[in-house]
DSSP file (Angstrom, degrees, kcal/mol; ACC not computed):
  #  RESIDUE AA STRUCTURE BP1 BP2  ACC     N-H-->O    O-->H-N    N-H-->O    O-->H-N    TCO  KAPPA ALPHA  PHI   PSI    X-CA   Y-CA   Z-CA
    1    1 A M              0   0    0      0, 0.0    44,-0.0     0, 0.0    40,-0.0   0.000 360.0 360.0 360.0 137.3  110.6  119.6   35.8
    2    2 A D     >  -     0   0    0      1,-0.2     4,-1.3     2,-0.0     5,-0.1  -0.323 360.0-147.0 -57.5 130.6  109.3  122.3   33.5
    3    3 A N  H  > S+     0   0    0      2,-0.2     4,-2.9     1,-0.2     5,-0.2   0.858 101.9  64.2 -63.5 -33.7  107.6  125.3   35.2
    4    4 A Q  H  > S+     0   0    0      1,-0.2     4,-2.6     2,-0.2    -1,-0.2   0.912 102.0  46.1 -61.1 -44.5  105.5  125.4   32.1
    5    5 A R  H  > S+     0   0    0      2,-0.2     4,-2.5     1,-0.2    -1,-0.2   0.885 112.3  50.3 -63.5 -36.2  104.0  122.0   32.9
    6    6 A V  H  X S+     0   0    0     -4,-1.3     4,-2.1     2,-0.2    -2,-0.2   0.947 112.6  47.9 -71.0 -40.1  103.4  122.9   36.6
    7    7 A D  H  X S+     0   0    0     -4,-2.9     4,-2.0     1,-0.2    -2,-0.2   0.902 108.9  53.2 -57.9 -43.9  101.7  126.0   35.4
    8    8 A E  H  X S+     0   0    0     -4,-2.6     4,-2.3    -5,-0.2    -1,-0.2   0.910 111.5  47.3 -55.4 -45.8   99.6  124.1   32.9
    9    9 A L  H  X S+     0   0    0     -4,-2.5     4,-2.1     1,-0.2    -1,-0.2   0.862 108.8  52.0 -73.7 -29.1   98.5  121.8   35.7
   10   10 A N  H  X S+     0   0    0     -4,-2.1     4,-1.7     2,-0.2    -1,-0.2   0.800 108.9  51.7 -69.7 -29.3   97.7  124.6   38.0
   11   11 A N  H  X S+     0   0    0     -4,-2.0     4,-3.0     2,-0.2    -2,-0.2   0.901 107.8  53.7 -68.6 -41.1   95.6  126.2   35.1
   12   12 A F  H  X S+     0   0    0     -4,-2.3     4,-3.0     1,-0.2    -2,-0.2   0.937 106.5  51.4 -53.6 -46.8   93.8  122.8   34.8
   13   13 A L  H  X S+     0   0    0     -4,-2.1     4,-1.9     1,-0.2    -1,-0.2   0.886 110.3  48.5 -63.8 -39.7   93.0  122.9   38.5
   14   14 A E  H  X S+     0   0    0     -4,-1.7     4,-1.8     2,-0.2    -1,-0.2   0.883 111.2  50.7 -63.3 -40.1   91.5  126.4   38.2
   15   15 A E  H  X S+     0   0    0     -4,-3.0     4,-2.6     2,-0.2     5,-0.3   0.929 111.5  46.6 -60.6 -47.0   89.4  125.3   35.2
   16   16 A I  H  X S+     0   0    0     -4,-3.0     4,-2.7     1,-0.2    -2,-0.2   0.869 110.3  54.8 -65.2 -33.4   88.1  122.3   37.1
   17   17 A R  H  < S+     0   0    0     -4,-1.9    -1,-0.2    -5,-0.2    -2,-0.2   0.867 112.9  43.2 -63.8 -39.1   87.4  124.6   40.1
   18   18 A Q  H  < S+     0   0    0     -4,-1.8    -2,-0.2     1,-0.1    -1,-0.2   0.909 117.6  42.5 -71.7 -48.3   85.3  126.9   37.8
   19   19 A K  H  < S+     0   0    0     -4,-2.6    -2,-0.2    -5,-0.2    -3,-0.2   0.857 105.0  70.3 -72.0 -34.4   83.4  124.1   36.0
   20   20 A A  S  < S-     0   0    0     -4,-2.7    49,-0.1    -5,-0.3     2,-0.1  -0.393  90.8-103.8 -80.7 158.8   82.7  121.9   38.9
   21   21 A D     >  -     0   0    0     47,-0.2     4,-2.7    48,-0.1     5,-0.2  -0.397  34.6-104.5 -75.7 169.0   80.2  122.8   41.6
   22   22 A E  H  > S+     0   0    0      1,-0.2     4,-1.6     2,-0.2     5,-0.1   0.826 119.1  51.5 -60.2 -39.0   81.4  124.0   44.9
   23   23 A K  H  > S+     0   0    0      2,-0.2     4,-2.4     1,-0.2    -1,-0.2   0.883 112.5  46.1 -65.0 -44.2   80.6  120.7   46.8
   24   24 A T  H  > S+     0   0    0      2,-0.2     4,-2.2     1,-0.2     5,-0.2   0.982 111.9  53.1 -64.8 -52.8   82.6  118.6   44.1
   25   25 A A  H  <>S+     0   0    0     -4,-2.7     5,-1.0     1,-0.3     4,-0.3   0.805 109.0  49.0 -55.9 -32.4   85.5  121.1   44.2
   26   26 A A  H ><5S+     0   0    0     -4,-1.6     3,-1.4    -5,-0.2    -1,-0.3   0.927 110.4  50.1 -72.3 -44.7   85.7  120.8   47.9
   27   27 A K  H 3<5S+     0   0    0     -4,-2.4    -2,-0.2     1,-0.2    -1,-0.2   0.912 105.9  56.2 -54.5 -41.6   85.7  117.0   47.7
   28   28 A L  T 3<5S-     0   0    0     -4,-2.2    -1,-0.2    -5,-0.1    -2,-0.2   0.520  98.2-142.0 -75.4  -4.7   88.5  117.1   45.1
   29   29 A E  T <>5 +     0   0    0     -3,-1.4     4,-2.0    -4,-0.3    -3,-0.1   0.922  27.5 179.1  44.1  59.9   90.7  119.1   47.6
   30   30 A L  H  ><S+     0   0    0     -5,-1.0     4,-2.1     1,-0.2     5,-0.1   0.797  70.9  56.0 -66.1 -29.1   92.1  121.2   44.8
   31   31 A D  H  > S+     0   0    0      2,-0.2     4,-2.3     1,-0.2    -1,-0.2   0.945 109.6  47.2 -69.3 -45.1   94.4  123.4   47.0
   32   32 A K  H  > S+     0   0    0      1,-0.2     4,-1.9     2,-0.2    -2,-0.2   0.904 108.9  54.8 -59.0 -35.8   96.1  120.2   48.4
   33   33 A C  H  X S+     0   0    0     -4,-2.0     4,-2.3     1,-0.2     5,-0.2   0.897 106.7  51.9 -67.9 -38.3   96.4  119.0   44.8
   34   34 A K  H  X S+     0   0    0     -4,-2.1     4,-1.9     1,-0.2    -1,-0.2   0.942 110.5  48.4 -61.9 -45.7   98.3  122.4   43.9
   35   35 A R  H  X S+     0   0    0     -4,-2.3     4,-2.2     1,-0.2    -1,-0.2   0.870 109.8  51.5 -67.4 -32.5  100.7  121.9   46.7
   36   36 A I  H  X S+     0   0    0     -4,-1.9     4,-3.0     1,-0.2     5,-0.2   0.875 106.5  53.3 -69.2 -34.2  101.3  118.3   45.7
   37   37 A I  H  X S+     0   0    0     -4,-2.3     4,-2.0     2,-0.2     5,-0.2   0.905 108.9  51.4 -70.4 -34.9  102.1  119.3   42.1
   38   38 A Q  H  X S+     0   0    0     -4,-1.9     4,-2.0    -5,-0.2    -1,-0.2   0.975 113.1  44.4 -61.3 -49.2  104.6  121.8   43.5
   39   39 A R  H  X S+     0   0    0     -4,-2.2     4,-1.9     1,-0.2    -2,-0.2   0.886 112.0  51.1 -61.5 -41.6  106.3  119.2   45.6
   40   40 A L  H  X S+     0   0    0     -4,-3.0     4,-1.8     1,-0.2    -1,-0.2   0.899 108.9  51.1 -67.6 -34.7  106.3  116.5   43.0
   41   41 A S  H  < S+     0   0    0     -4,-2.0     4,-0.5    -5,-0.2    -1,-0.2   0.918 110.0  50.6 -66.6 -40.0  107.9  118.8   40.4
   42   42 A S  H  < S+     0   0    0     -4,-2.0     3,-0.2    -5,-0.2    -1,-0.2   0.844 118.9  36.2 -68.6 -31.4  110.6  119.7   42.8
   43   43 A F  H >X S+     0   0    0     -4,-1.9     4,-2.3     1,-0.2     3,-1.1   0.590  95.0  87.1 -90.4 -14.2  111.5  116.1   43.7
   44   44 A S  T 3< S+     0   0    0     -4,-1.8     7,-0.2     1,-0.3    -1,-0.2   0.729  81.4  58.7 -64.3 -23.0  110.9  114.6   40.2
   45   45 A S  T 34 S+     0   0    0     -4,-0.5    -1,-0.3    -3,-0.2    -2,-0.1   0.784 119.2  30.4 -77.3 -26.6  114.4  115.3   39.0
   46   46 A D  T <4 S+     0   0    0     -3,-1.1     2,-0.5     1,-0.2    -2,-0.2   0.679 116.7  56.1 -95.1 -25.6  115.9  113.1   41.9
   47   47 A C     X  -     0   0    0     -4,-2.3     4,-1.5     1,-0.1    -1,-0.2  -0.943  58.6-164.3-120.6 116.3  113.2  110.6   42.5
   48   48 A E  H  > S+     0   0    0     -2,-0.5     4,-2.5     1,-0.2     5,-0.1   0.868  93.8  58.5 -68.4 -31.8  112.0  108.4   39.6
   49   49 A K  H  > S+     0   0    0      1,-0.2     4,-3.3     2,-0.2     5,-0.2   0.943 106.1  49.0 -68.7 -44.6  108.9  107.4   41.5
   50   50 A C  H  > S+     0   0    0      1,-0.2     4,-1.9    -7,-0.2    -6,-0.2   0.833 107.8  53.8 -67.2 -24.2  107.9  111.1   41.8
   51   51 A D  H  X S+     0   0    0     -4,-1.5     4,-2.1    -7,-0.2    -1,-0.2   0.941 110.8  45.9 -65.0 -47.9  108.4  111.6   38.1
   52   52 A Q  H  X S+     0   0    0     -4,-2.5     4,-2.4     1,-0.2    -2,-0.2   0.918 113.8  49.8 -62.1 -43.3  106.1  108.6   37.4
   53   53 A L  H  X S+     0   0    0     -4,-3.3     4,-1.7     1,-0.2    -1,-0.2   0.859 109.3  52.4 -58.1 -38.0  103.5  110.1   40.0
   54   54 A F  H  X S+     0   0    0     -4,-1.9     4,-2.1     2,-0.2    -1,-0.2   0.887 109.8  47.5 -66.9 -44.6  103.7  113.4   38.3
   55   55 A L  H  X S+     0   0    0     -4,-2.1     4,-2.1     2,-0.2    -2,-0.2   0.895 112.6  50.0 -55.4 -47.8  103.0  111.9   34.9
   56   56 A G  H  X S+     0   0    0     -4,-2.4     4,-1.6     2,-0.2    -2,-0.2   0.800 111.6  46.6 -68.7 -30.4  100.1  110.0   36.3
   57   57 A L  H  X S+     0   0    0     -4,-1.7     4,-2.8     2,-0.2    -2,-0.2   0.879 109.3  55.3 -76.9 -38.2   98.6  113.0   38.0
   58   58 A E  H  X S+     0   0    0     -4,-2.1     4,-1.6     1,-0.2    -2,-0.2   0.936 111.2  43.5 -63.4 -44.7   99.0  115.1   34.9
   59   59 A N  H  X S+     0   0    0     -4,-2.1     4,-2.1     2,-0.2    -1,-0.2   0.894 114.6  51.9 -66.2 -39.5   97.0  112.5   32.7
   60   60 A H  H  X S+     0   0    0     -4,-1.6     4,-2.7     1,-0.2    -2,-0.2   0.930 110.1  47.6 -65.4 -44.3   94.4  112.2   35.6
   61   61 A L  H  X S+     0   0    0     -4,-2.8     4,-2.3     2,-0.2    -1,-0.2   0.821 107.1  56.3 -63.8 -32.6   94.0  115.9   35.7
   62   62 A I  H  X S+     0   0    0     -4,-1.6     4,-1.5     2,-0.2    -1,-0.2   0.938 111.0  44.9 -61.4 -53.6   93.7  116.0   31.9
   63   63 A R  H  X S+     0   0    0     -4,-2.1     4,-1.6     1,-0.2     3,-0.2   0.922 111.4  52.9 -60.2 -45.2   90.7  113.5   32.2
   64   64 A L  H  X S+     0   0    0     -4,-2.7     4,-1.0     1,-0.2     3,-0.3   0.918 104.9  56.0 -59.6 -42.1   89.1  115.4   35.1
   65   65 A K  H  < S+     0   0    0     -4,-2.3     3,-0.4     1,-0.2    -1,-0.2   0.883 107.0  47.5 -55.4 -39.6   89.2  118.6   33.1
   66   66 A S  H  < S+     0   0    0     -4,-1.5    -1,-0.2    -3,-0.2     3,-0.2   0.808 123.0  34.9 -73.9 -28.1   87.2  117.1   30.2
   67   67 A K  H >< S+     0   0    0     -4,-1.6     3,-2.4    -3,-0.3    -1,-0.2   0.392  82.1 117.3-101.7   0.8   84.7  115.6   32.6
   68   68 A A  T 3< S+     0   0    0     -4,-1.0     3,-0.4    -3,-0.4   -47,-0.2   0.644  73.9  52.8 -58.1 -16.9   84.7  118.4   35.3
   69   69 A E  T 3  S+     0   0    0      1,-0.2    -1,-0.3    -3,-0.2     2,-0.2   0.769 120.7  31.5 -84.6 -22.3   81.0  119.4   34.8
   70   70 A H  S <  S+     0   0    0     -3,-2.4     2,-0.5   -50,-0.1    -1,-0.2  -0.575  77.8 162.0-132.5  71.4   79.8  115.9   35.3
   71   71 A L        -     0   0    0     -3,-0.4     2,-0.2    -2,-0.2    -3,-0.0  -0.787  26.4-143.1 -96.4 134.4   82.0  114.0   37.7
   72   72 A T     >  -     0   0    0     -2,-0.5     4,-2.2     1,-0.1     3,-0.3  -0.461  26.1-109.0 -83.7 157.7   80.8  110.9   39.3
   73   73 A E  H  > S+     0   0    0      1,-0.2     4,-2.4     2,-0.2     5,-0.2   0.830 119.1  59.9 -63.8 -27.3   81.4  109.7   42.7
   74   74 A G  H  > S+     0   0    0      2,-0.2     4,-2.5     1,-0.2    -1,-0.2   0.901 107.6  45.2 -54.3 -50.0   83.6  106.9   41.2
   75   75 A E  H  > S+     0   0    0     -3,-0.3     4,-2.0     2,-0.2    -2,-0.2   0.877 112.1  50.3 -66.5 -39.3   85.9  109.6   39.7
   76   76 A V  H  X S+     0   0    0     -4,-2.2     4,-2.7     2,-0.2    -2,-0.2   0.925 111.5  48.6 -67.2 -41.8   86.0  111.7   42.8
   77   77 A K  H  X S+     0   0    0     -4,-2.4     4,-2.6    -5,-0.2    -2,-0.2   0.911 111.6  50.3 -59.3 -41.5   86.9  108.5   44.9
   78   78 A H  H  X S+     0   0    0     -4,-2.5     4,-2.3     1,-0.2    -1,-0.2   0.901 109.7  51.3 -68.3 -35.9   89.6  107.7   42.3
   79   79 A H  H  X S+     0   0    0     -4,-2.0     4,-2.4     2,-0.2    -2,-0.2   0.958 110.1  47.8 -62.6 -47.3   91.0  111.2   42.6
   80   80 A K  H  X S+     0   0    0     -4,-2.7     4,-2.5     1,-0.2    -2,-0.2   0.929 112.0  51.8 -63.3 -42.4   91.2  111.1   46.4
   81   81 A K  H  X S+     0   0    0     -4,-2.6     4,-2.6     1,-0.2    -1,-0.2   0.901 110.8  46.6 -53.2 -44.7   92.9  107.7   46.2
   82   82 A L  H  X S+     0   0    0     -4,-2.3     4,-2.4     2,-0.2     5,-0.2   0.900 112.2  48.6 -62.2 -44.4   95.4  109.0   43.8
   83   83 A I  H  X S+     0   0    0     -4,-2.4     4,-2.3    -5,-0.2    -1,-0.2   0.854 112.2  52.1 -69.5 -31.7   96.1  112.1   45.9
   84   84 A G  H  X S+     0   0    0     -4,-2.5     4,-2.9    -5,-0.2    -2,-0.2   0.924 107.9  49.6 -65.2 -48.7   96.4  109.8   48.9
   85   85 A T  H  X S+     0   0    0     -4,-2.6     4,-2.3     2,-0.2    -2,-0.2   0.936 115.1  44.2 -57.5 -48.0   98.9  107.5   47.3
   86   86 A I  H  X S+     0   0    0     -4,-2.4     4,-2.6     1,-0.2    -2,-0.2   0.919 113.7  49.4 -68.1 -41.3  101.1  110.6   46.2
   87   87 A S  H  X S+     0   0    0     -4,-2.3     4,-2.2    -5,-0.2    -1,-0.2   0.934 111.1  50.7 -61.8 -45.6  100.8  112.3   49.5
   88   88 A S  H  X S+     0   0    0     -4,-2.9     4,-2.3     1,-0.2     5,-0.3   0.885 109.6  50.6 -58.1 -42.1  101.8  108.9   51.3
   89   89 A H  H  X>S+     0   0    0     -4,-2.3     4,-2.9     1,-0.2     5,-0.7   0.966 111.3  47.7 -64.2 -52.2  104.8  108.6   49.0
   90   90 A L  H  X5S+     0   0    0     -4,-2.6     6,-1.4     1,-0.2     4,-1.2   0.880 113.5  48.2 -56.0 -39.2  106.0  112.2   49.7
   91   91 A Q  H  <5S+     0   0    0     -4,-2.2     4,-0.4     4,-0.2    -1,-0.2   0.895 119.2  36.9 -72.7 -37.6  105.6  111.7   53.4
   92   92 A K  H  <5S+     0   0    0     -4,-2.3    -2,-0.2    -5,-0.2    -3,-0.2   0.940 127.5  30.6 -79.8 -47.3  107.4  108.4   53.6
   93   93 A Q  H  <5S+     0   0    0     -4,-2.9    -3,-0.2    -5,-0.3    -2,-0.1   0.788 132.4  30.1 -85.2 -29.0  110.3  108.9   51.1
   94   94 A H  S  <<S-     0   0    0     -4,-1.2    -1,-0.2    -5,-0.7    -3,-0.2   0.235  99.5-126.1-118.5  10.7  110.8  112.7   51.4
   95   95 A K        +     0   0    0     -4,-0.4     2,-0.2     1,-0.2    -4,-0.2   0.822  52.9 153.1  49.7  38.3  109.8  113.1   55.0
   96   96 A L        -     0   0    0     -6,-1.4     2,-0.4    -9,-0.1    57,-0.2  -0.618  28.9-151.7 -91.7 160.4  107.3  115.8   54.5
   97   97 A V  B     -a  153   0A   0     55,-2.6    57,-2.5    -2,-0.2     3,-0.1  -0.956  17.0-107.0-131.4 153.3  104.5  116.3   56.9
   98   98 A T    >   -     0   0    0     -2,-0.4     3,-1.7    55,-0.2     4,-0.3  -0.276  48.7 -82.4 -75.5 162.8  100.9  117.6   56.5
   99   99 A Q  T 3  S+     0   0    0      1,-0.3    -1,-0.1     2,-0.1    45,-0.0  -0.451 117.8  13.0 -59.4 129.3   99.8  120.9   57.8
  100  100 A G  T 3> S+     0   0    0     -2,-0.2     4,-1.9    40,-0.1    -1,-0.3   0.628  86.8 126.7  82.7  15.9   98.9  120.5   61.6
  101  101 A Y  H <> S+     0   0    0     -3,-1.7     4,-2.0     2,-0.2     5,-0.1   0.962  76.0  40.8 -68.3 -50.2  100.5  117.1   61.9
  102  102 A Y  H  > S+     0   0    0     -4,-0.3     4,-3.2     2,-0.2     5,-0.4   0.892 114.3  55.3 -68.0 -41.6  102.8  118.1   65.0
  103  103 A L  H  > S+     0   0    0     37,-0.5     4,-1.7     1,-0.2    -1,-0.2   0.941 110.0  43.5 -57.7 -52.4   99.9  120.0   66.5
  104  104 A A  H  X S+     0   0    0     -4,-1.9     4,-1.5     2,-0.2    -1,-0.2   0.874 117.4  47.0 -53.0 -46.9   97.6  116.9   66.4
  105  105 A L  H  X S+     0   0    0     -4,-2.0     4,-1.8     1,-0.2    -2,-0.2   0.926 116.8  39.5 -70.5 -46.3  100.3  114.6   67.6
  106  106 A Y  H  X S+     0   0    0     -4,-3.2     4,-2.3     2,-0.2    -1,-0.2   0.736 109.9  60.4 -81.7 -18.5  101.6  116.7   70.6
  107  107 A M  H  X S+     0   0    0     -4,-1.7     4,-2.6    -5,-0.4    -1,-0.2   0.914 108.6  45.3 -70.1 -44.4   98.1  117.9   71.6
  108  108 A S  H  X S+     0   0    0     -4,-1.5     4,-1.5    -5,-0.2    -2,-0.2   0.932 115.3  46.0 -67.1 -40.2   97.2  114.2   72.1
  109  109 A I  H  X S+     0   0    0     -4,-1.8     4,-2.4     2,-0.2     5,-0.2   0.886 111.8  52.6 -63.7 -40.0  100.5  113.5   74.0
  110  110 A G  H  X S+     0   0    0     -4,-2.3     4,-3.7     1,-0.2    23,-0.3   0.934 108.1  50.5 -65.4 -45.7  100.0  116.7   76.1
  111  111 A I  H  X S+     0   0    0     -4,-2.6     4,-1.6    21,-0.2    -1,-0.2   0.832 111.4  48.3 -64.2 -31.8   96.4  115.6   77.0
  112  112 A S  H  X S+     0   0    0     -4,-1.5     4,-1.7     2,-0.2    -1,-0.2   0.895 116.7  42.0 -75.2 -45.3   97.7  112.1   78.2
  113  113 A I  H  X S+     0   0    0     -4,-2.4     4,-2.1     2,-0.2    -2,-0.2   0.908 112.2  54.0 -68.8 -39.7  100.5  113.6   80.2
  114  114 A G  H  X S+     0   0    0     -4,-3.7     4,-2.5     2,-0.2    -2,-0.2   0.893 108.2  51.4 -60.1 -41.3   98.2  116.4   81.5
  115  115 A T  H  X S+     0   0    0     -4,-1.6     4,-1.9    -5,-0.3    -1,-0.2   0.926 111.7  46.7 -64.0 -46.2   95.7  113.6   82.7
  116  116 A A  H  X S+     0   0    0     -4,-1.7     4,-1.8     2,-0.2     5,-0.2   0.843 113.9  47.0 -60.5 -39.1   98.5  111.8   84.5
  117  117 A I  H  X>S+     0   0    0     -4,-2.1     4,-1.9     2,-0.2     5,-1.0   0.797 111.0  52.8 -80.3 -30.7   99.8  115.0   86.1
  118  118 A G  H  <5S+     0   0    0     -4,-2.5     6,-2.2     3,-0.2     5,-0.4   0.900 112.6  43.6 -74.7 -37.0   96.3  116.1   87.2
  119  119 A L  H  <5S+     0   0    0     -4,-1.9     4,-0.4     4,-0.2    -2,-0.2   0.939 123.5  35.8 -71.9 -43.4   95.6  112.8   88.9
  120  120 A V  H  <5S+     0   0    0     -4,-1.8    -3,-0.2    -5,-0.2    -2,-0.2   0.955 130.1  25.2 -76.4 -51.1   99.1  112.5   90.6
  121  121 A V  T  <5S+     0   0    0     -4,-1.9    -3,-0.2    -5,-0.2    -2,-0.1   0.968 135.9  25.6 -88.9 -53.7   99.9  116.2   91.5
  122  122 A F  S   <S-     0   0    0     -5,-1.0    -3,-0.2    -4,-0.2    -1,-0.1   0.518  89.3-135.4 -92.3  -7.3   96.5  117.9   91.8
  123  123 A D  S    S+     0   0    0     -5,-0.4     2,-0.3    -4,-0.4    -4,-0.2   0.765  78.8  93.9  56.2  23.0   94.4  114.9   92.7
  124  124 A N    >>  -     0   0    0     -6,-2.2     4,-1.0    -7,-0.1     3,-1.0  -0.889  64.1-154.7-150.5 118.8   91.9  116.1   90.2
  125  125 A L  H 3> S+     0   0    0     -2,-0.3     4,-1.0     1,-0.2    -7,-0.2   0.792  92.4  62.2 -56.6 -33.4   91.7  115.1   86.5
  126  126 A V  H 34 S+     0   0    0      1,-0.2    -1,-0.2     2,-0.2   -11,-0.0   0.735 102.3  51.8 -79.1 -18.0   90.0  118.3   85.3
  127  127 A L  H <> S+     0   0    0     -3,-1.0     4,-0.8     1,-0.2    -1,-0.2   0.873 112.4  43.1 -74.6 -39.5   93.0  120.5   86.4
  128  128 A G  H  X S+     0   0    0     -4,-1.0     4,-1.9     2,-0.2     5,-0.2   0.640 102.0  68.5 -85.4 -13.4   95.7  118.6   84.6
  129  129 A L  H  X S+     0   0    0     -4,-1.0     4,-2.1     2,-0.2   -15,-0.2   0.983 105.7  38.2 -75.1 -54.5   93.6  118.0   81.3
  130  130 A P  H  > S+     0   0    0      0, 0.0     4,-2.2     0, 0.0     5,-0.2   0.844 115.9  55.0 -65.3 -33.6   93.7  121.7   80.1
  131  131 A L  H  X S+     0   0    0     -4,-0.8     4,-2.1     2,-0.2    -2,-0.2   0.937 110.1  43.7 -66.0 -43.4   97.2  122.2   81.3
  132  132 A G  H  X S+     0   0    0     -4,-1.9     4,-2.3     1,-0.2   -21,-0.2   0.851 112.7  53.5 -69.3 -38.2   98.5  119.2   79.3
  133  133 A M  H  X S+     0   0    0     -4,-2.1     4,-2.0   -23,-0.3    -1,-0.2   0.847 108.4  49.1 -67.5 -36.7   96.5  120.3   76.3
  134  134 A C  H  X S+     0   0    0     -4,-2.2     4,-2.6     2,-0.2     5,-0.2   0.920 112.1  49.3 -66.5 -41.1   98.0  123.9   76.3
  135  135 A I  H  X S+     0   0    0     -4,-2.1     4,-2.4    -5,-0.2    -2,-0.2   0.934 112.4  46.0 -55.6 -50.6  101.4  122.5   76.6
  136  136 A G  H  X S+     0   0    0     -4,-2.3     4,-2.8     1,-0.2   -29,-0.3   0.890 112.9  51.5 -63.4 -42.1  100.9  120.0   73.7
  137  137 A I  H  X S+     0   0    0     -4,-2.0     4,-2.5     1,-0.2     5,-0.2   0.910 110.8  48.0 -66.7 -38.7   99.4  122.8   71.5
  138  138 A A  H  X S+     0   0    0     -4,-2.6     4,-1.4     2,-0.2    -2,-0.2   0.918 115.5  43.2 -70.5 -37.9  102.3  125.1   72.2
  139  139 A I  H  X S+     0   0    0     -4,-2.4     4,-2.4    -5,-0.2     3,-0.3   0.975 116.4  48.6 -59.8 -53.8  104.9  122.5   71.4
  140  140 A G  H  X S+     0   0    0     -4,-2.8     4,-2.5     1,-0.2   -37,-0.5   0.842 111.4  48.5 -61.6 -39.7  103.0  121.2   68.3
  141  141 A T  H  X S+     0   0    0     -4,-2.5     4,-1.9     2,-0.2    -1,-0.2   0.805 110.4  52.0 -64.0 -32.8  102.5  124.7   66.9
  142  142 A G  H  X S+     0   0    0     -4,-1.4     4,-1.8    -3,-0.3    -2,-0.2   0.916 112.9  43.4 -72.3 -42.8  106.1  125.5   67.4
  143  143 A L  H  X S+     0   0    0     -4,-2.4     4,-2.6     2,-0.2    -2,-0.2   0.888 111.2  54.5 -69.7 -36.5  107.2  122.4   65.5
  144  144 A D  H  X S+     0   0    0     -4,-2.5     4,-2.3     1,-0.2    -1,-0.2   0.911 111.1  46.4 -54.7 -43.1  104.5  122.9   62.8
  145  145 A E  H  X S+     0   0    0     -4,-1.9     4,-2.0     1,-0.2    -1,-0.2   0.850 111.2  51.2 -66.8 -35.7  106.0  126.5   62.3
  146  146 A D  H  X S+     0   0    0     -4,-1.8     4,-2.1     2,-0.2    -2,-0.2   0.914 111.2  49.3 -69.9 -39.3  109.6  125.1   62.3
  147  147 A A  H  <>S+     0   0    0     -4,-2.6     5,-2.9     1,-0.2     6,-0.4   0.917 109.9  51.1 -63.3 -43.0  108.6  122.5   59.6
  148  148 A K  H ><5S+     0   0    0     -4,-2.3     3,-0.6     1,-0.2    -1,-0.2   0.826 108.6  51.0 -65.6 -34.7  107.0  125.1   57.5
  149  149 A K  H 3<5S+     0   0    0     -4,-2.0    -1,-0.2     1,-0.2    -2,-0.2   0.867 111.2  48.4 -67.4 -36.5  110.1  127.3   57.7
  150  150 A K  T 3<5S-     0   0    0     -4,-2.1    -1,-0.2    -5,-0.1    -2,-0.2   0.427 115.4-116.5 -83.2   2.2  112.3  124.5   56.5
  151  151 A G  T < 5S+     0   0    0     -3,-0.6    -3,-0.2    -4,-0.2    -4,-0.1   0.685  78.5 123.3  75.7  21.0  109.9  123.6   53.7
  152  152 A L      < +     0   0    0     -5,-2.9   -55,-2.6    -6,-0.2     2,-0.4   0.280  40.1 110.0-100.7  15.2  108.9  120.2   54.8
  153  153 A T  B      a   97   0A   0     -6,-0.4   -55,-0.2   -57,-0.2   -57,-0.1  -0.743 360.0 360.0 -91.5 138.0  105.1  120.9   54.9
  154  154 A L              0   0    0    -57,-2.5   -56,-0.2    -2,-0.4    -1,-0.1   0.411 360.0 360.0 -90.6 360.0  103.1  119.2   52.3
């Protein structure tokens, strides 16, 4: 994928960020969109679906740029749906994970195990809960950092 096209789309995102109000810019998740553009460009040479999604996102951002000052709720909703579809494809087909994925997963597992340990070992639910949560946070953070180092974070 041309780096020129990626740079052009990133410039579109910056123009949208400047033209739209802060609330709308936050709803559009422009930082996430920027990361998705980078990922799509890297996978588009190997994956036909990624190439199609990149072209669709490019056309969508061109339309958003022209309407950036007066975006309706429907357009914001459509943008979120498109980003969700692309994100879902990248997660399923290319095994990417979102930031904080493992932290959330292992924290909930740790709380569950900590609750069981607290009831069985300490005979007190309150003692096991923070213990399990700390273990889950430690494992989840480690796995998130590992995924980030390997470049598997979306």
